[in-house]
C-alpha positions, 0 to 999 in steps of 0.5 A, a space after each residue: 500500500 502506497 503512502 505519501 505523507 507531508 510535514 513541515 507546514 505552519 504559520 509564518 510571517 512574510 519573509 520567513 522560511 519553511 522546509 516541507 518534507 514528504 515521505 513516500 512508502 510502499 513504492 520504489 521511490 527512484 522509479 517516480 518523479 515527484 512534485 509539490 503542488 499547492 491549492 489556495 481556497 477557491 483556486 485550482 491545485 497548481 504545480 509549484 515545483 517538480 523533480 526528476 527521479 535522480 534530482 538532476 532536473 527540476 522545474 519551478 513555477 514562475 511565481 516561486 523561482 528563486 525562493 523555492 528549492 526542491 530536492 530529494 533523498 532517494 536513500 530516505 524515500 524523502 522529498 523536500 521543499 525549502 521555501 524562503 522569502 515567503 509571501 502572503 500569496 504562498 498561503 495554501 495547502 501544499 501537497 506532495 505527489 508521485 509520477 510513475 516513470 516505469 510502466 509495463 517496461 516503458 520508461 517515461 523520460 520526460 523531464 519536469 516542465 510546465 507540461 509535466 508538472 501538472 496534477 493529472 500527471 501525478 497519481 499518488 497524493 498525500 493529505 497535504 500540509 498547510 502553509 499560512 503566511 501572515 503579512 
C-alpha cells in the first residue's frame, strides 16, 4: 500500500522560511518523479515545483523561482521543499505527489516542465500540509 505523507507546514510571517518534507512508502521511490503542488481556497491545485527521479532536473513555477528549492533523498524515500522569502500569496495547502516513470517496461523520460508538472500527471497524493503566511 502506497503512502505519501507531508510535514513541515505552519504559520509564518512574510519573509520567513519553511522546509516541507514528504515521505513516500510502499513504492520504489527512484522509479517516480515527484512534485509539490499547492491549492489556495477557491483556486485550482497548481504545480509549484517538480523533480526528476535522480534530482538532476527540476522545474519551478514562475511565481516561486528563486525562493523555492526542491530536492530529494532517494536513500530516505524523502522529498523536500525549502521555501524562503515567503509571501502572503504562498498561503495554501501544499501537497506532495508521485509520477510513475516505469510502466509495463516503458520508461517515461520526460523531464519536469510546465507540461509535466501538472496534477493529472501525478497519481499518488498525500493529505497535504498547510502553509499560512501572515503579512
